[in-house]
FIKOLZA-1660 file (N, C-alpha, C; in steps of 0.1 Angstrom, whole numbers, plus 5000, padded with zeros to 4 digits):
% residues 135
   i   px   py   pz ch aa at
   1 4749 5509 9476  A  M  N
   1 4757 5515 9486  A  M CA
   1 4760 5530 9484  A  M  C
   2 4759 5533 9471  A  E  N
   2 4761 5547 9468  A  E CA
   2 4751 5556 9474  A  E  C
   3 4739 5551 9477  A  N  N
   3 4728 5558 9484  A  N CA
   3 4733 5562 9498  A  N  C
   4 4739 5552 9505  A  L  N
   4 4744 5555 9519  A  L CA
   4 4755 5566 9518  A  L  C
   5 4764 5565 9509  A  I  N
   5 4775 5574 9508  A  I CA
   5 4770 5588 9505  A  I  C
   6 4760 5589 9495  A  A  N
   6 4755 5602 9491  A  A CA
   6 4747 5608 9503  A  A  C
   7 4740 5600 9510  A  R  N
   7 4732 5604 9522  A  R CA
   7 4742 5610 9533  A  R  C
   8 4752 5602 9535  A  V  N
   8 4762 5607 9546  A  V CA
   8 4769 5620 9541  A  V  C
   9 4773 5620 9529  A  A  N
   9 4780 5632 9523  A  A CA
   9 4771 5645 9524  A  A  C
  10 4758 5643 9520  A  A  N
  10 4749 5654 9520  A  A CA
  10 4746 5659 9535  A  A  C
  11 4744 5650 9544  A  A  N
  11 4741 5653 9557  A  A CA
  11 4753 5660 9565  A  A  C
  12 4765 5655 9562  A  A  N
  12 4777 5660 9569  A  A CA
  12 4783 5672 9561  A  A  C
  13 4778 5675 9549  A  G  N
  13 4784 5686 9542  A  G CA
  13 4798 5683 9537  A  G  C
  14 4800 5671 9532  A  T  N
  14 4814 5668 9528  A  T CA
  14 4813 5661 9514  A  T  C
  15 4824 5657 9509  A  T  N
  15 4824 5650 9496  A  T CA
  15 4821 5635 9497  A  T  C
  16 4816 5629 9487  A  P  N
  16 4814 5615 9487  A  P CA
  16 4827 5607 9490  A  P  C
  17 4838 5611 9486  A  D  N
  17 4851 5604 9488  A  D CA
  17 4854 5604 9504  A  D  C
  18 4852 5616 9510  A  V  N
  18 4855 5617 9524  A  V CA
  18 4844 5609 9532  A  V  C
  19 4832 5610 9527  A  A  N
  19 4821 5602 9534  A  A CA
  19 4824 5587 9533  A  A  C
  20 4828 5582 9522  A  R  N
  20 4831 5568 9520  A  R CA
  20 4843 5564 9530  A  R  C
  21 4853 5572 9530  A  K  N
  21 4864 5569 9539  A  K CA
  21 4860 5569 9554  A  K  C
  22 4851 5579 9557  A  A  N
  22 4847 5580 9571  A  A CA
  22 4838 5568 9575  A  A  C
  23 4829 5564 9566  A  V  N
  23 4821 5552 9569  A  V CA
  23 4830 5539 9570  A  V  C
  24 4840 5538 9561  A  A  N
  24 4849 5527 9561  A  A CA
  24 4856 5526 9575  A  A  C
  25 4861 5538 9579  A  L  N
  25 4868 5538 9592  A  L CA
  25 4858 5534 9604  A  L  C
  26 4846 5539 9603  A  M  N
  26 4836 5535 9614  A  M CA
  26 4833 5520 9613  A  M  C
  27 4832 5515 9601  A  L  N
  27 4829 5500 9600  A  L CA
  27 4841 5492 9605  A  L  C
  28 4853 5496 9602  A  D  N
  28 4865 5490 9607  A  D CA
  28 4865 5490 9622  A  D  C
  29 4862 5502 9628  A  F  N
  29 4861 5503 9642  A  F CA
  29 4851 5494 9649  A  F  C
  30 4839 5492 9643  A  I  N
  30 4829 5483 9648  A  I CA
  30 4835 5469 9648  A  I  C
  31 4842 5465 9637  A  G  N
  31 4848 5452 9636  A  G CA
  31 4858 5449 9646  A  G  C
  32 4866 5460 9650  A  R  N
  32 4877 5458 9660  A  R CA
  32 4871 5459 9674  A  R  C
  33 4862 5469 9677  A  E  N
  33 4858 5472 9690  A  E CA
  33 4845 5467 9694  A  E  C
  34 4837 5463 9685  A  G  N
  34 4823 5459 9687  A  G CA
  34 4822 5445 9692  A  G  C
  35 4810 5441 9696  A  P  N
  35 4809 5427 9701  A  P CA
  35 4812 5417 9690  A  P  C
  36 4817 5405 9693  A  G  N
  36 4821 5395 9684  A  G CA
  36 4809 5392 9674  A  G  C
  37 4813 5393 9661  A  G  N
  37 4803 5390 9651  A  G CA
  37 4794 5401 9647  A  G  C
  38 4795 5412 9653  A  A  N
  38 4786 5424 9650  A  A CA
  38 4787 5429 9636  A  A  C
  39 4799 5430 9632  A  L  N
  39 4802 5435 9618  A  L CA
  39 4797 5425 9608  A  L  C
  40 4800 5412 9610  A  D  N
  40 4795 5401 9602  A  D CA
  40 4780 5401 9601  A  D  C
  41 4773 5403 9612  A  A  N
  41 4759 5403 9612  A  A CA
  41 4753 5415 9604  A  A  C
  42 4760 5427 9605  A  L  N
  42 4756 5439 9598  A  L CA
  42 4758 5436 9583  A  L  C
  43 4769 5431 9579  A  I  N
  43 4772 5428 9565  A  I CA
  43 4762 5418 9560  A  I  C
  44 4758 5408 9568  A  A  N
  44 4748 5398 9563  A  A CA
  44 4735 5404 9560  A  A  C
  45 4731 5415 9567  A  K  N
  45 4719 5422 9564  A  K CA
  45 4721 5432 9553  A  K  C
  46 4733 5437 9550  A  S  N
  46 4736 5447 9540  A  S CA
  46 4749 5443 9533  A  S  C
  47 4749 5434 9524  A  P  N
  47 4761 5429 9518  A  P CA
  47 4769 5440 9511  A  P  C
  48 4762 5450 9506  A  A  N
  48 4769 5461 9499  A  A CA
  48 4779 5468 9508  A  A  C
  49 4778 5467 9521  A  L  N
  49 4788 5473 9530  A  L CA
  49 4802 5468 9528  A  L  C
  50 4803 5456 9522  A  N  N
  50 4816 5450 9519  A  N CA
  50 4824 5459 9510  A  N  C
  51 4817 5466 9500  A  A  N
  51 4824 5475 9491  A  A CA
  51 4830 5487 9498  A  A  C
  52 4823 5492 9508  A  V  N
  52 4828 5503 9516  A  V CA
  52 4839 5499 9524  A  V  C
  53 4838 5487 9530  A  I  N
  53 4849 5482 9539  A  I CA
  53 4862 5480 9530  A  I  C
  54 4860 5474 9518  A  A  N
  54 4871 5472 9509  A  A CA
  54 4878 5485 9505  A  A  C
  55 4870 5496 9503  A  S  N
  55 4875 5509 9499  A  S CA
  55 4884 5515 9511  A  S  C
  56 4881 5511 9523  A  G  N
  56 4888 5516 9534  A  G CA
  56 4903 5511 9535  A  G  C
  57 4905 5500 9528  A  S  N
  57 4919 5494 9528  A  S CA
  57 4928 5503 9519  A  S  C
  58 4922 5513 9512  A  T  N
  58 4931 5521 9503  A  T CA
  58 4932 5535 9510  A  T  C
  59 4928 5537 9522  A  I  N
  59 4929 5550 9529  A  I CA
  59 4944 5554 9531  A  I  C
  60 4952 5544 9534  A  G  N
  60 4966 5547 9534  A  G CA
  60 4970 5556 9545  A  G  C
  61 4977 5567 9541  A  G  N
  61 4984 5576 9551  A  G CA
  61 4975 5586 9557  A  G  C
  62 4962 5586 9554  A  E  N
  62 4953 5596 9560  A  E CA
  62 4949 5592 9574  A  E  C
  63 4946 5602 9582  A  G  N
  63 4942 5599 9596  A  G CA
  63 4954 5594 9604  A  G  C
  64 4951 5586 9614  A  M  N
  64 4962 5582 9623  A  M CA
  64 4969 5570 9618  A  M  C
  65 4981 5568 9622  A  S  N
  65 4988 5555 9618  A  S CA
  65 4983 5544 9627  A  S  C
  66 4985 5532 9622  A  A  N
  66 4980 5520 9630  A  A CA
  66 4987 5520 9644  A  A  C
  67 5000 5524 9644  A  T  N
  67 5007 5525 9657  A  T CA
  67 5000 5534 9667  A  T  C
  68 4997 5546 9662  A  M  N
  68 4991 5556 9671  A  M CA
  68 4977 5552 9675  A  M  C
  69 4970 5546 9665  A  R  N
  69 4956 5541 9668  A  R CA
  69 4957 5530 9679  A  R  C
  70 4967 5521 9678  A  G  N
  70 4969 5511 9688  A  G CA
  70 4973 5517 9702  A  G  C
  71 4981 5527 9702  A  L  N
  71 4985 5533 9715  A  L CA
  71 4973 5540 9721  A  L  C
  72 4966 5547 9714  A  M  N
  72 4954 5554 9719  A  M CA
  72 4943 5544 9723  A  M  C
  73 4942 5533 9716  A  G  N
  73 4932 5524 9719  A  G CA
  73 4935 5516 9732  A  G  C
  74 4947 5514 9735  A  T  N
  74 4950 5507 9747  A  T CA
  74 4955 5516 9758  A  T  C
  75 4962 5527 9755  A  G  N
  75 4968 5536 9765  A  G CA
  75 4959 5545 9771  A  G  C
  76 4947 5548 9766  A  S  N
  76 4938 5558 9772  A  S CA
  76 4926 5552 9777  A  S  C
  77 4926 5539 9780  A  G  N
  77 4914 5532 9785  A  G CA
  77 4909 5537 9798  A  G  C
  78 4918 5543 9806  A  A  N
  78 4914 5548 9819  A  A CA
  78 4905 5561 9817  A  A  C
  79 4907 5567 9805  A  M  N
  79 4898 5579 9802  A  M CA
  79 4885 5575 9797  A  M  C
  80 4884 5562 9793  A  G  N
  80 4871 5557 9787  A  G CA
  80 4871 5560 9772  A  G  C
  81 4867 5550 9764  A  G  N
  81 4866 5553 9750  A  G CA
  81 4879 5555 9742  A  G  C
  82 4890 5549 9747  A  G  N
  82 4903 5552 9740  A  G CA
  82 4902 5548 9725  A  G  C
  83 4896 5537 9722  A  G  N
  83 4894 5533 9708  A  G CA
  83 4885 5543 9701  A  G  C
  84 4875 5548 9708  A  L  N
  84 4867 5558 9702  A  L CA
  84 4874 5571 9699  A  L  C
  85 4883 5575 9709  A  M  N
  85 4891 5587 9707  A  M CA
  85 4901 5585 9695  A  M  C
  86 4906 5573 9693  A  A  N
  86 4915 5571 9682  A  A CA
  86 4907 5572 9669  A  A  C
  87 4895 5567 9669  A  L  N
  87 4887 5568 9657  A  L CA
  87 4884 5583 9654  A  L  C
  88 4881 5591 9664  A  G  N
  88 4878 5605 9662  A  G CA
  88 4890 5612 9656  A  G  C
  89 4902 5608 9661  A  G  N
  89 4915 5614 9655  A  G CA
  89 4916 5610 9640  A  G  C
  90 4913 5598 9637  A  E  N
  90 4914 5594 9623  A  E CA
  90 4904 5602 9614  A  E  C
  91 4892 5604 9620  A  L  N
  91 4881 5611 9612  A  L CA
  91 4885 5626 9611  A  L  C
  92 4891 5631 9621  A  M  N
  92 4895 5645 9620  A  M CA
  92 4906 5646 9610  A  M  C
  93 4914 5636 9609  A  G  N
  93 4925 5635 9599  A  G CA
  93 4920 5636 9585  A  G  C
  94 4907 5632 9583  A  L  N
  94 4900 5633 9570  A  L CA
  94 4895 5648 9568  A  L  C
  95 4896 5656 9578  A  G  N
  95 4891 5670 9577  A  G CA
  95 4877 5672 9583  A  G  C
  96 4872 5662 9590  A  L  N
  96 4859 5663 9596  A  L CA
  96 4860 5670 9610  A  L  C
  97 4850 5678 9613  A  D  N
  97 4849 5684 9626  A  D CA
  97 4840 5675 9635  A  D  C
  98 4839 5678 9648  A  M  N
  98 4831 5670 9657  A  M CA
  98 4816 5669 9652  A  M  C
  99 4811 5680 9648  A  G  N
  99 4797 5680 9643  A  G CA
  99 4795 5670 9631  A  G  C
 100 4805 5671 9622  A  Q  N
 100 4804 5662 9610  A  Q CA
 100 4806 5648 9614  A  Q  C
 101 4815 5645 9624  A  I  N
 101 4817 5631 9628  A  I CA
 101 4804 5626 9634  A  I  C
 102 4797 5634 9643  A  Q  N
 102 4785 5629 9648  A  Q CA
 102 4774 5627 9638  A  Q  C
 103 4774 5635 9628  A  T  N
 103 4764 5633 9617  A  T CA
 103 4767 5621 9609  A  T  C
 104 4780 5618 9606  A  V  N
 104 4783 5606 9599  A  V CA
 104 4779 5594 9607  A  V  C
 105 4782 5594 9620  A  G  N
 105 4778 5583 9629  A  G CA
 105 4763 5581 9629  A  G  C
 106 4756 5592 9631  A  K  N
 106 4741 5591 9631  A  K CA
 106 4735 5585 9618  A  K  C
 107 4741 5590 9607  A  E  N
 107 4736 5585 9594  A  E CA
 107 4739 5570 9592  A  E  C
 108 4751 5566 9595  A  L  N
 108 4755 5552 9594  A  L CA
 108 4747 5543 9603  A  L  C
 109 4745 5547 9615  A  F  N
 109 4737 5539 9624  A  F CA
 109 4722 5539 9621  A  F  C
 110 4717 5550 9615  A  Q  N
 110 4703 5550 9611  A  Q CA
 110 4702 5540 9599  A  Q  C
 111 4711 5540 9590  A  Y  N
 111 4711 5530 9579  A  Y CA
 111 4712 5516 9585  A  Y  C
 112 4720 5514 9595  A  A  N
 112 4721 5501 9601  A  A CA
 112 4708 5497 9608  A  A  C
 113 4701 5506 9614  A  R  N
 113 4688 5503 9620  A  R CA
 113 4678 5499 9609  A  R  C
 114 4679 5506 9597  A  E  N
 114 4670 5503 9586  A  E CA
 114 4672 5490 9580  A  E  C
 115 4685 5486 9579  A  T  N
 115 4688 5473 9573  A  T CA
 115 4690 5461 9582  A  T  C
 116 4695 5464 9594  A  A  N
 116 4697 5452 9603  A  A CA
 116 4689 5452 9616  A  A  C
 117 4682 5463 9618  A  G  N
 117 4673 5463 9630  A  G CA
 117 4679 5470 9642  A  G  C
 118 4670 5474 9651  A  D  N
 118 4674 5480 9664  A  D CA
 118 4682 5471 9673  A  D  C
 119 4679 5459 9673  A  E  N
 119 4685 5450 9682  A  E CA
 119 4700 5449 9680  A  E  C
 120 4705 5447 9668  A  L  N
 120 4719 5447 9665  A  L CA
 120 4726 5460 9668  A  L  C
 121 4719 5471 9664  A  V  N
 121 4725 5484 9667  A  V CA
 121 4726 5486 9682  A  V  C
 122 4716 5482 9689  A  G  N
 122 4717 5483 9704  A  G CA
 122 4728 5475 9710  A  G  C
 123 4731 5463 9704  A  E  N
 123 4742 5455 9709  A  E CA
 123 4755 5462 9707  A  E  C
 124 4757 5468 9695  A  I  N
 124 4769 5474 9692  A  I CA
 124 4771 5487 9701  A  I  C
 125 4760 5495 9702  A  A  N
 125 4761 5507 9710  A  A CA
 125 4764 5504 9725  A  A  C
 126 4758 5493 9730  A  S  N
 126 4761 5491 9744  A  S CA
 126 4774 5484 9747  A  S  C
 127 4780 5478 9736  A  A  N
 127 4793 5472 9738  A  A CA
 127 4805 5481 9737  A  A  C
 128 4803 5493 9732  A  I  N
 128 4814 5502 9729  A  I CA
 128 4812 5515 9738  A  I  C
 129 4820 5517 9749  A  P  N
 129 4818 5528 9757  A  P CA
 129 4819 5541 9750  A  P  C
 130 4809 5550 9752  A  G  N
 130 4809 5563 9746  A  G CA
 130 4803 5564 9732  A  G  C
 131 4800 5553 9726  A  L  N
 131 4795 5553 9712  A  L CA
 131 4781 5559 9711  A  L  C
 132 4773 5557 9721  A  A  N
 132 4759 5562 9721  A  A CA
 132 4759 5577 9718  A  A  C
 133 4769 5585 9722  A  T  N
 133 4770 5599 9719  A  T CA
 133 4770 5602 9705  A  T  C
 134 4775 5593 9697  A  F  N
 134 4777 5596 9682  A  F CA
 134 4766 5589 9674  A  F  C
 135 4756 5583 9680  A  I  N
 135 4746 5576 9672  A  I CA
 135 4733 5581 9676  A  I  C
% end
């Protein structure tokens, strides 16, 4: 899994610690907003992702609070991608700019394509409005 984190950090021009937190937030987002079972299917193809997800539970006070994430996720649905907007806010809270966020997403989903295949990535992308912009 360190290969994925190093790859994301190098491509996004950030530290491995920030890259790990960003990937953990994105995987958590897929688990919450993606099609049922998508995250489990991804983990089945790449069990090492569990370590990244587990590291996300220690993010703590960085990014948005769960309350704010929930409000943005449900309250901005009329604008489309409310959950995605909340994720963007959390990632910006880590110090990433929009270009870096797109790079992290592209690297994570490229890794997902390599390990789980295009079909699963396509299912995830089509189920989350606005996600295709970031992958």
